[in-house]
C-alpha positions as CSV (number, residue, x, y, z in Angstrom):
1,X,23.1,18.1,-35.4
2,X,24.7,15.7,-37.9
3,X,27.4,14.5,-35.6
4,X,25.1,13.8,-32.6
5,X,24.4,10.3,-31.4
6,X,21.2,9.3,-29.5
7,X,20.6,6.1,-27.7
8,X,16.9,5.2,-27.6
9,X,15.9,3.0,-24.8
10,X,12.7,1.1,-25.4
11,X,10.7,-0.6,-22.7
12,X,7.6,-2.8,-22.6
13,X,4.7,-0.3,-22.9
14,X,1.9,-0.5,-25.4
15,X,3.1,2.9,-26.6
16,X,6.2,1.1,-28.0
17,X,5.0,1.6,-31.6
18,X,5.6,5.3,-31.2
19,X,9.3,4.6,-30.9
20,X,9.2,3.9,-34.6
21,X,8.0,7.4,-35.4
22,X,10.5,8.9,-33.0
23,X,13.3,7.2,-35.0
24,X,11.9,8.5,-38.2
25,X,11.8,12.0,-36.9
26,X,15.4,11.9,-35.7
27,X,16.5,10.5,-39.0
28,X,15.2,13.6,-40.7
29,X,17.7,15.5,-38.5
30,X,20.5,13.2,-39.7
31,X,21.0,12.0,-36.1
32,X,22.7,8.6,-35.5
33,X,20.5,6.2,-33.5
34,X,21.3,3.2,-31.4
35,X,18.4,1.2,-29.9
36,X,18.5,-0.6,-26.6
37,X,15.4,-2.7,-25.8
38,X,14.5,-4.4,-22.6
39,X,13.8,-8.1,-22.7
40,X,10.0,-7.5,-22.2
41,X,10.0,-4.9,-24.9
42,X,11.1,-7.6,-27.4
43,X,7.9,-9.5,-26.5
44,X,5.8,-6.6,-27.9
45,X,7.8,-5.7,-31.0
46,X,10.6,-7.5,-32.8
47,X,14.1,-5.9,-32.6
48,X,14.3,-6.4,-36.3
49,X,11.7,-3.6,-36.8
50,X,14.1,-1.2,-35.1
51,X,17.1,-2.6,-36.9
52,X,15.3,-2.1,-40.2
53,X,14.5,1.5,-39.3
54,X,18.0,2.4,-38.1
55,X,20.1,0.2,-40.3
56,X,22.1,-0.9,-37.3
57,X,22.0,-3.5,-34.6
58,X,19.5,-3.4,-31.8
59,X,21.0,-4.1,-28.3
60,X,18.8,-6.4,-26.1
61,X,21.1,-8.5,-23.9
62,X,24.4,-7.5,-22.4
63,X,25.3,-11.2,-22.1
64,X,24.4,-12.3,-25.6
65,X,28.1,-12.5,-26.6
66,X,30.1,-9.7,-28.1
67,X,29.9,-9.4,-31.8
68,X,33.0,-7.2,-31.9
69,X,34.4,-7.8,-28.4
70,X,33.1,-4.6,-26.8
71,X,31.4,-4.1,-23.5
72,X,28.1,-2.9,-24.9
73,X,26.9,-0.7,-22.1
74,X,30.3,1.1,-21.9
75,X,30.8,1.5,-25.7
76,X,27.2,2.8,-26.1
77,X,27.7,5.2,-23.2
78,X,30.9,6.6,-24.8
79,X,29.1,7.1,-28.1
80,X,26.0,8.8,-26.8
81,X,25.4,12.5,-26.8
82,X,22.0,11.9,-25.2
83,X,19.9,9.0,-24.0
84,X,16.1,9.0,-24.5
85,X,13.9,6.3,-22.9
86,X,10.6,6.3,-24.7
87,X,8.3,4.7,-23.7
88,X,9.5,4.4,-20.1
89,X,7.7,2.0,-17.8
90,X,7.4,2.4,-14.0
91,X,9.8,-0.6,-13.8
92,X,12.7,1.2,-15.6
93,X,12.1,4.4,-13.7
94,X,12.2,2.6,-10.4
95,X,15.4,0.7,-11.4
96,X,17.2,3.9,-12.4
97,X,16.0,5.9,-9.3
98,X,17.4,3.2,-7.1
99,X,20.6,2.4,-8.9
100,X,19.5,-1.1,-10.0
101,X,21.5,-2.3,-13.0
102,X,20.2,-5.7,-14.0
103,X,19.7,-5.4,-17.7
104,X,21.5,-3.6,-20.6
105,X,19.4,-0.4,-20.4
106,X,19.6,0.1,-16.7
107,X,23.3,-0.7,-16.7
108,X,23.8,1.8,-19.6
109,X,22.1,4.6,-17.6
110,X,24.7,4.1,-14.8
111,X,27.5,4.4,-17.3
112,X,26.5,7.6,-19.2
113,X,27.6,11.1,-18.5
114,X,25.2,12.7,-20.9
115,X,21.7,14.0,-20.6
116,X,19.0,11.4,-20.0
117,X,15.4,12.1,-21.0
118,X,12.6,9.8,-19.8
119,X,9.1,9.8,-21.4
120,X,6.8,7.7,-19.2
121,X,3.8,5.8,-20.5
122,X,1.5,3.8,-18.3
123,X,-1.9,3.7,-16.6
124,X,-2.9,6.9,-14.7
125,X,-3.2,5.0,-11.4
126,X,0.4,3.7,-11.9
127,X,1.7,7.1,-12.9
128,X,0.1,8.8,-9.9
129,X,1.4,6.1,-7.5
130,X,3.3,7.8,-4.6
131,X,6.2,5.4,-5.1
132,X,6.6,6.2,-8.8
133,X,6.2,9.9,-8.1
134,X,8.9,9.8,-5.5
135,X,11.2,8.0,-8.0
136,X,10.5,10.7,-10.6
137,X,11.1,13.5,-8.1
138,X,14.4,11.9,-7.1
139,X,15.5,11.6,-10.7
140,X,14.5,15.1,-11.5
141,X,16.6,16.3,-8.6
142,X,19.5,14.3,-10.0
143,X,19.2,16.1,-13.3
144,X,17.2,13.6,-15.4
145,X,14.8,15.2,-17.9
146,X,11.2,14.1,-18.0
147,X,8.9,14.5,-20.9
148,X,5.6,14.3,-19.0
149,X,2.8,12.0,-20.2
150,X,-0.4,13.6,-21.4
151,X,-4.1,13.0,-20.8
152,X,-5.5,10.6,-23.3
153,X,-7.2,7.2,-23.8
154,X,-5.2,4.5,-22.1
155,X,-5.0,0.9,-23.3
156,X,-7.4,-0.3,-20.6
157,X,-10.0,2.0,-21.9
158,X,-9.7,4.6,-19.2
159,X,-9.0,8.3,-20.0
160,X,-6.3,9.9,-17.9
161,X,-2.7,11.1,-17.6
162,X,-0.3,8.4,-18.6
163,X,-0.5,8.5,-22.3
164,X,3.0,8.9,-23.9
165,X,3.7,12.6,-24.8
166,X,3.3,13.4,-28.5
167,X,6.1,12.4,-30.8
168,X,6.5,16.1,-31.7
169,X,6.9,17.1,-28.0
170,X,9.5,14.3,-27.4
171,X,11.5,15.3,-30.5
172,X,11.4,19.0,-29.5
173,X,12.7,18.3,-26.0
174,X,15.5,16.0,-27.2
175,X,16.6,18.6,-29.8
176,X,16.7,21.2,-27.0
177,X,18.8,18.8,-24.9
178,X,21.3,18.3,-27.7
179,X,22.1,22.0,-27.9
């Protein structure tokens, strides 16, 4: 798997800290990682954390001004062998399902021709919402892979389905998708 490139999309979920462990696990497989964060994700954790872990730039804003005169969503799409969004919020799932491209991550998804895996993390009520479930169903029919959330303690104190899948499960599914 040495020559494989993964783009890790990170959205604003309290489970964002698990993205650090996901990066570490992929590094053990000698995979190249690029991180794309949503604007709200940068409010929960600094992009410098991911930059330190990956040794590369973290992409947050498609209009920040090109450092090397590339169109970031297109160049990232061309480099990617697989895209993983973990954690994925209801917001990003809704955007992707409806073709909305209003930030770097959602624009990137419209530009890729590689497998996209989505690992949702949110409150159980949100996860079971009919609108979100309809969006997930739509994306599954379109070939998007989902790494289902598990039952666990949620940030609000409730226990239910919506807890981000284990890092082991996420890594296992991505490895399978890279074959």
